[in-house]
C-alpha positions as a Markdown table, in Angstrom:
| # | Residue | x | y | z |
|---|---|---|---|---|
| 1 | Met | 153.2 | 77.8 | 188.4 |
| 2 | Lys | 154.2 | 74.2 | 187.8 |
| 3 | Leu | 151.2 | 73.1 | 189.9 |
| 4 | Asn | 148.8 | 75.2 | 187.9 |
| 5 | Ala | 150.1 | 73.9 | 184.6 |
| 6 | Leu | 149.8 | 70.3 | 185.9 |
| 7 | Leu | 146.2 | 70.9 | 186.9 |
| 8 | Lys | 145.3 | 72.4 | 183.5 |
| 9 | Thr | 146.8 | 69.4 | 181.8 |
| 10 | Leu | 144.9 | 66.9 | 183.9 |
| 11 | Gly | 141.6 | 68.9 | 183.3 |
| 12 | Phe | 142.2 | 68.8 | 179.6 |
| 13 | Leu | 142.8 | 65.0 | 179.6 |
| 14 | Ala | 139.6 | 64.4 | 181.7 |
| 15 | Leu | 137.6 | 66.5 | 179.3 |
| 16 | Ala | 138.9 | 64.5 | 176.3 |
| 17 | Ala | 138.0 | 61.2 | 178.0 |
| 18 | Thr | 134.4 | 62.3 | 178.7 |
| 19 | Pro | 131.8 | 60.3 | 176.6 |
| 20 | Val | 130.3 | 62.2 | 173.8 |
| 21 | Val | 126.6 | 62.9 | 174.0 |
| 22 | Ala | 124.5 | 60.5 | 171.9 |
| 23 | Gly | 123.9 | 61.8 | 168.4 |
| 24 | Thr | 127.0 | 64.0 | 168.3 |
| 25 | Ala | 129.6 | 61.3 | 167.5 |
| 26 | Pro | 131.4 | 62.0 | 164.2 |
| 27 | Ala | 131.0 | 59.5 | 161.4 |
| 28 | Pro | 133.8 | 57.0 | 161.1 |
| 29 | Lys | 136.2 | 57.8 | 158.3 |
| 30 | Asn | 135.9 | 54.4 | 156.6 |
| 31 | Pro | 132.4 | 53.0 | 157.2 |
| 32 | Ile | 132.0 | 49.2 | 156.6 |
| 33 | Ala | 129.2 | 48.5 | 154.1 |
| 34 | Pro | 126.7 | 45.8 | 155.3 |
| 35 | Ala | 127.1 | 42.5 | 153.7 |
| 36 | Pro | 124.5 | 41.9 | 150.9 |
| 37 | Val | 121.7 | 39.4 | 151.7 |
| 38 | Asn | 122.1 | 36.3 | 149.6 |
| 39 | Asp | 118.6 | 35.3 | 148.7 |
| 40 | Asp | 119.7 | 33.2 | 145.7 |
| 41 | Leu | 118.5 | 29.6 | 146.0 |
| 42 | Gly | 120.9 | 28.4 | 143.3 |
| 43 | Ile | 118.0 | 27.1 | 141.1 |
| 44 | Thr | 117.4 | 28.0 | 137.5 |
| 45 | Ala | 114.1 | 27.2 | 135.6 |
| 46 | Ser | 113.9 | 27.3 | 131.8 |
| 47 | Leu | 111.4 | 27.0 | 129.0 |
| 48 | Gly | 112.4 | 26.5 | 125.4 |
| 49 | Tyr | 111.5 | 25.8 | 121.8 |
| 50 | Asp | 113.6 | 24.2 | 119.1 |
| 51 | Thr | 112.5 | 23.9 | 115.4 |
| 52 | Asn | 114.1 | 20.4 | 115.6 |
| 53 | Tyr | 115.1 | 18.1 | 118.4 |
| 54 | Val | 118.7 | 17.2 | 117.6 |
| 55 | Trp | 120.3 | 14.8 | 120.1 |
| 56 | Arg | 123.8 | 13.6 | 119.6 |
| 57 | Gly | 123.7 | 14.4 | 116.0 |
| 58 | Met | 120.4 | 12.8 | 115.2 |
| 59 | Asn | 117.3 | 14.8 | 114.2 |
| 60 | Phe | 114.4 | 13.2 | 116.1 |
| 61 | Gly | 111.7 | 15.5 | 114.8 |
| 62 | Gln | 110.3 | 19.0 | 114.4 |
| 63 | His | 108.9 | 21.5 | 117.0 |
| 64 | Trp | 110.4 | 20.4 | 120.2 |
| 65 | Val | 108.9 | 22.1 | 123.3 |
| 66 | Arg | 110.9 | 21.7 | 126.6 |
| 67 | Gly | 111.2 | 22.8 | 130.2 |
| 68 | Gly | 113.6 | 22.1 | 133.0 |
| 69 | Val | 115.2 | 23.0 | 136.3 |
| 70 | Asn | 118.8 | 22.8 | 137.4 |
| 71 | Gly | 120.9 | 23.7 | 140.4 |
| 72 | Ser | 124.1 | 23.4 | 142.2 |
| 73 | Leu | 124.8 | 22.6 | 145.8 |
| 74 | Leu | 128.2 | 23.5 | 147.3 |
| 75 | Leu | 129.4 | 20.6 | 149.4 |
| 76 | Val | 132.9 | 21.7 | 150.4 |
| 77 | Glu | 135.3 | 24.3 | 149.0 |
| 78 | Gly | 135.8 | 23.4 | 145.4 |
| 79 | Thr | 133.3 | 20.6 | 145.2 |
| 80 | Ser | 129.6 | 20.8 | 144.3 |
| 81 | Leu | 126.7 | 18.6 | 143.4 |
| 82 | Asn | 125.1 | 19.7 | 140.1 |
| 83 | Trp | 121.7 | 18.4 | 139.2 |
| 84 | Asp | 119.0 | 18.9 | 136.6 |
| 85 | Ala | 115.6 | 17.6 | 135.4 |
| 86 | Gln | 114.2 | 18.1 | 131.9 |
| 87 | Tyr | 111.1 | 17.2 | 129.9 |
| 88 | Gly | 110.4 | 17.7 | 126.2 |
| 89 | Ser | 107.8 | 16.7 | 123.6 |
| 90 | Leu | 107.4 | 16.9 | 119.8 |
| 91 | Ala | 104.5 | 19.4 | 119.4 |
| 92 | Gly | 102.3 | 18.2 | 116.7 |
| 93 | Asp | 104.0 | 14.8 | 116.7 |
| 94 | Gln | 106.3 | 15.8 | 113.8 |
| 95 | Asp | 108.9 | 13.1 | 114.1 |
| 96 | Thr | 111.5 | 12.2 | 111.5 |
| 97 | Gly | 112.7 | 9.0 | 113.0 |
| 98 | Met | 110.0 | 6.6 | 111.9 |
| 99 | Pro | 111.3 | 4.1 | 109.3 |
| 100 | Gln | 110.6 | 4.7 | 105.6 |
| 101 | Gly | 109.1 | 8.1 | 106.3 |
| 102 | Gly | 106.4 | 6.9 | 108.7 |
| 103 | Gly | 106.3 | 10.4 | 110.3 |
| 104 | Asn | 103.9 | 12.1 | 112.6 |
| 105 | Ala | 104.5 | 9.8 | 115.6 |
| 106 | Ser | 104.5 | 11.3 | 119.1 |
| 107 | Phe | 107.7 | 11.3 | 121.2 |
| 108 | Gln | 108.4 | 12.6 | 124.7 |
| 109 | Arg | 111.5 | 12.4 | 126.8 |
| 110 | Ala | 112.1 | 13.0 | 130.5 |
| 111 | Glu | 115.6 | 12.9 | 132.0 |
| 112 | Val | 117.2 | 13.5 | 135.3 |
| 113 | Gly | 120.9 | 13.7 | 136.2 |
| 114 | Ala | 123.3 | 14.5 | 139.0 |
| 115 | Ala | 127.0 | 14.9 | 139.1 |
| 116 | Leu | 129.8 | 15.6 | 141.6 |
| 117 | Ala | 132.1 | 18.3 | 140.2 |
| 118 | Arg | 135.5 | 19.2 | 141.6 |
| 119 | Asp | 137.3 | 22.4 | 140.6 |
| 120 | Phe | 141.1 | 21.8 | 140.4 |
| 121 | Gly | 141.9 | 25.3 | 139.2 |
| 122 | Pro | 143.1 | 24.6 | 135.6 |
| 123 | Ala | 140.2 | 22.2 | 135.0 |
| 124 | Thr | 137.0 | 21.0 | 136.5 |
| 125 | Leu | 136.2 | 17.2 | 136.6 |
| 126 | Ser | 132.8 | 15.7 | 137.1 |
| 127 | Leu | 131.4 | 12.2 | 137.6 |
| 128 | Gly | 127.6 | 11.7 | 137.3 |
| 129 | Tyr | 124.6 | 9.6 | 136.4 |
| 130 | Arg | 121.7 | 10.3 | 134.0 |
| 131 | Tyr | 118.4 | 8.5 | 133.5 |
| 132 | Tyr | 116.3 | 8.9 | 130.2 |
| 133 | Arg | 112.7 | 8.0 | 130.0 |
| 134 | Asn | 111.4 | 7.7 | 126.4 |
| 135 | Met | 107.7 | 7.8 | 125.7 |
| 136 | Gly | 105.3 | 8.0 | 122.8 |
| 137 | Val | 104.6 | 6.2 | 119.6 |
| 138 | Leu | 108.1 | 6.6 | 118.3 |
| 139 | Asn | 109.2 | 4.7 | 121.4 |
| 140 | Thr | 106.7 | 1.9 | 121.2 |
| 141 | Thr | 106.7 | 1.5 | 117.4 |
| 142 | Gly | 110.3 | 2.1 | 116.8 |
| 143 | Gly | 111.3 | 0.0 | 119.8 |
| 144 | Met | 113.3 | 2.3 | 122.2 |
| 145 | Asn | 114.7 | 1.5 | 125.6 |
| 146 | Asp | 115.1 | 3.9 | 128.4 |
| 147 | Gly | 118.7 | 4.9 | 129.0 |
| 148 | Gln | 120.9 | 4.9 | 132.1 |
| 149 | Glu | 124.4 | 6.5 | 131.7 |
| 150 | Val | 127.5 | 7.0 | 133.8 |
| 151 | Gln | 129.1 | 10.2 | 132.7 |
| 152 | Leu | 132.6 | 11.6 | 133.1 |
| 153 | Gly | 133.2 | 15.3 | 132.3 |
| 154 | Leu | 136.0 | 17.7 | 131.9 |
| 155 | Ala | 135.9 | 21.5 | 131.5 |
| 156 | Thr | 138.7 | 23.9 | 131.1 |
| 157 | Ala | 139.7 | 27.1 | 129.3 |
| 158 | Leu | 142.4 | 27.9 | 126.7 |
| 159 | Gly | 142.5 | 31.7 | 126.8 |
| 160 | Pro | 139.1 | 32.9 | 125.6 |
| 161 | Ile | 138.1 | 29.4 | 124.4 |
| 162 | Asn | 136.1 | 27.2 | 126.8 |
| 163 | Ile | 136.5 | 23.5 | 126.3 |
| 164 | Lys | 134.1 | 20.8 | 127.5 |
| 165 | Ser | 134.2 | 17.1 | 126.9 |
| 166 | Ser | 132.3 | 14.1 | 128.2 |
| 167 | Ala | 132.5 | 10.3 | 128.1 |
| 168 | Asn | 129.1 | 8.5 | 128.5 |
| 169 | Tyr | 128.4 | 4.8 | 128.9 |
| 170 | Asp | 124.8 | 3.7 | 128.6 |
| 171 | Phe | 124.8 | 0.3 | 130.5 |
| 172 | Val | 121.2 | -0.4 | 129.5 |
| 173 | Asn | 121.8 | 0.0 | 125.7 |
| 174 | Ser | 125.5 | -1.0 | 125.8 |
| 175 | Tyr | 127.0 | 1.9 | 123.9 |
| 176 | Tyr | 129.6 | 4.6 | 124.5 |
| 177 | Tyr | 129.3 | 8.3 | 123.4 |
| 178 | Phe | 132.1 | 10.9 | 123.5 |
| 179 | Asp | 131.9 | 14.6 | 122.7 |
| 180 | Leu | 134.1 | 17.6 | 122.5 |
| 181 | Thr | 132.7 | 21.2 | 122.5 |
| 182 | Ala | 134.5 | 24.5 | 122.1 |
| 183 | Ser | 132.9 | 27.9 | 122.7 |
| 184 | Ser | 133.7 | 31.5 | 123.4 |
| 185 | Thr | 131.7 | 34.4 | 124.8 |
| 186 | Ile | 131.9 | 37.7 | 123.0 |
| 187 | Ala | 130.3 | 40.7 | 124.8 |
| 188 | Ile | 128.4 | 43.1 | 122.5 |
| 189 | Thr | 126.9 | 45.3 | 125.2 |
| 190 | Asp | 126.5 | 45.0 | 129.0 |
| 191 | Ser | 123.4 | 42.8 | 128.4 |
| 192 | Ile | 123.9 | 41.1 | 125.0 |
| 193 | Ser | 126.6 | 38.6 | 124.0 |
| 194 | Val | 127.4 | 36.3 | 121.1 |
| 195 | Val | 128.5 | 32.7 | 121.9 |
| 196 | Pro | 129.9 | 30.7 | 118.9 |
| 197 | Tyr | 130.3 | 27.0 | 119.5 |
| 198 | Ala | 131.1 | 23.8 | 117.8 |
| 199 | Thr | 130.6 | 20.1 | 118.9 |
| 200 | Ile | 131.9 | 16.8 | 117.5 |
| 201 | Gly | 130.6 | 13.5 | 118.7 |
| 202 | Tyr | 132.0 | 9.9 | 118.5 |
| 203 | Gly | 130.0 | 6.7 | 119.3 |
| 204 | His | 131.0 | 3.1 | 119.9 |
| 205 | Asn | 128.1 | 0.7 | 119.3 |
| 206 | Met | 126.0 | 3.9 | 119.2 |
| 207 | Asn | 122.3 | 3.1 | 118.9 |
| 208 | Trp | 120.6 | 6.2 | 120.2 |
| 209 | Gln | 118.6 | 4.0 | 122.7 |
| 210 | Phe | 116.8 | 2.1 | 119.9 |
| 211 | Ala | 116.2 | -1.5 | 121.2 |
| 212 | Lys | 117.9 | -4.4 | 119.5 |
| 213 | Asn | 115.6 | -6.7 | 117.6 |
| 214 | Asp | 112.5 | -4.9 | 118.9 |
| 215 | Gly | 110.1 | -3.0 | 116.7 |
| 216 | Val | 110.5 | -2.0 | 113.1 |
| 217 | Ala | 113.6 | 0.2 | 113.7 |
| 218 | Gly | 115.1 | -2.0 | 116.3 |
| 219 | Gly | 116.1 | -4.8 | 114.0 |
| 220 | Leu | 117.8 | -2.3 | 111.6 |
| 221 | Trp | 119.7 | -0.6 | 114.4 |
| 222 | Asn | 120.9 | -3.9 | 115.7 |
| 223 | Arg | 122.8 | -4.5 | 112.4 |
| 224 | Asn | 124.0 | -0.9 | 112.1 |
| 225 | Asn | 125.3 | 0.3 | 115.4 |
| 226 | Val | 127.6 | 3.2 | 114.8 |
| 227 | Thr | 131.3 | 3.0 | 115.8 |
| 228 | Ser | 132.7 | 6.2 | 114.3 |
| 229 | Phe | 132.3 | 10.0 | 114.5 |
| 230 | Thr | 128.7 | 10.8 | 114.5 |
| 231 | Ala | 128.1 | 14.5 | 113.6 |
| 232 | Val | 129.5 | 18.0 | 113.8 |
| 233 | Thr | 127.2 | 20.7 | 115.2 |
| 234 | Ala | 128.1 | 24.4 | 115.1 |
| 235 | Gly | 126.1 | 27.5 | 115.9 |
| 236 | Leu | 125.7 | 30.9 | 117.4 |
| 237 | Gln | 123.9 | 31.7 | 120.7 |
| 238 | Phe | 122.7 | 35.2 | 121.5 |
| 239 | Pro | 122.2 | 35.5 | 125.3 |
| 240 | Ile | 120.2 | 38.6 | 126.2 |
| 241 | Lys | 120.1 | 39.6 | 129.9 |
| 242 | Leu | 116.6 | 40.9 | 130.6 |
| 243 | Asn | 117.3 | 41.7 | 134.2 |
| 244 | Ser | 119.4 | 40.4 | 137.1 |
| 245 | Arg | 117.7 | 37.0 | 137.0 |
| 246 | Ala | 116.2 | 36.4 | 133.6 |
| 247 | Thr | 118.0 | 35.6 | 130.3 |
| 248 | Leu | 116.6 | 35.1 | 126.9 |
| 249 | Thr | 118.8 | 33.0 | 124.5 |
| 250 | Pro | 117.9 | 32.6 | 120.9 |
| 251 | Tyr | 120.2 | 30.5 | 118.7 |
| 252 | Ile | 120.8 | 29.1 | 115.2 |
| 253 | Ala | 122.9 | 26.0 | 114.4 |
| 254 | Ile | 123.8 | 23.5 | 111.7 |
| 255 | Asn | 124.0 | 19.8 | 112.3 |
| 256 | Ala | 126.1 | 17.8 | 109.8 |
| 257 | Pro | 126.1 | 14.0 | 110.3 |
| 258 | Leu | 129.3 | 12.2 | 109.3 |
| 259 | Ser | 129.8 | 9.0 | 107.4 |
| 260 | Gly | 129.0 | 6.7 | 110.3 |
| 261 | Met | 125.5 | 8.1 | 110.5 |
| 262 | Gln | 125.0 | 8.8 | 106.8 |
| 263 | Asn | 125.3 | 5.1 | 106.0 |
| 264 | Leu | 122.4 | 4.1 | 108.3 |
| 265 | Pro | 119.7 | 2.2 | 106.3 |
| 266 | Leu | 116.9 | 4.7 | 107.1 |
| 267 | Ser | 118.5 | 7.8 | 105.6 |
| 268 | Gly | 117.7 | 9.3 | 102.2 |
| 269 | Ser | 115.0 | 12.0 | 102.3 |
| 270 | Pro | 115.9 | 15.7 | 102.5 |
| 271 | Asp | 114.2 | 16.1 | 105.9 |
| 272 | Asn | 115.5 | 12.7 | 107.3 |
| 273 | Tyr | 116.9 | 12.3 | 110.7 |
| 274 | Val | 120.4 | 11.8 | 109.5 |
| 275 | Ser | 120.6 | 14.6 | 106.9 |
| 276 | Thr | 122.4 | 17.9 | 107.2 |
| 277 | Leu | 120.0 | 20.3 | 109.0 |
| 278 | Val | 119.9 | 24.1 | 109.8 |
| 279 | Tyr | 117.7 | 24.7 | 112.8 |
| 280 | Gly | 117.2 | 27.1 | 115.7 |
| 281 | Gly | 115.3 | 27.9 | 118.8 |
| 282 | Val | 115.1 | 30.0 | 122.0 |
| 283 | Thr | 115.3 | 29.5 | 125.7 |
| 284 | Leu | 114.1 | 31.7 | 128.6 |
| 285 | Ser | 115.9 | 31.0 | 131.9 |
| 286 | Val | 115.2 | 32.5 | 135.3 |
| 287 | Arg | 117.4 | 32.1 | 138.3 |
| 288 | Phe | 115.9 | 31.8 | 141.8 |
């Protein structure tokens, strides 16, 4: 009896160890999902229009049409190389920066920049370089230089408020510019958000790249470089997610120059480049 019981037990164990015929194996209880294929190149292209080109508090002109690309390359954990290239032009040459209401001068600007950014957890620090190429009649008549800047940036969050600041030194035009921006993202739906923001700028020997003692505007700027707060800009952006890669972002903003700019000698007319201005625009961005 004991022998028969032993043989039955061995037979049962042998049967259990026999390979299952292909196609009949039960599905695993916790299947592992395949890793998604990452086909994102980390590049974003954009096209945009602004009713006015406002740069560092100054209104350079009306009907600014622009395009650009930007991207980020991860170098090591927590450190990335961020880069961008942009080009813009005053459509219809509706500038407001010509002296004594000269108006209707063409202006184009190309710029490229790159920065190393390090995420330290509570804050992200960046160090970069930016080159500005100024073109058109406003450049040649007004006497503008190209610009080359060294830039130091800081980004952090205080609860729902995002804080960004930058310190910029243009070693071609010998001025410093500092800014501080606060913003917050408020979700309305899964695809629509509202982003209120406000920026204040401060310049030391700020000349907006107008050349000293060169051209009509150059001589005036040489005697009136700004060392003070420049302007406060506040607005609302409305990002609309069209699909997984495309976003349409209309915005409206107000730019209010402060006393350092208001005292410049070329101010005065209601549509002047240093007057308070309500403006807006839209940007279409697509990630690749």
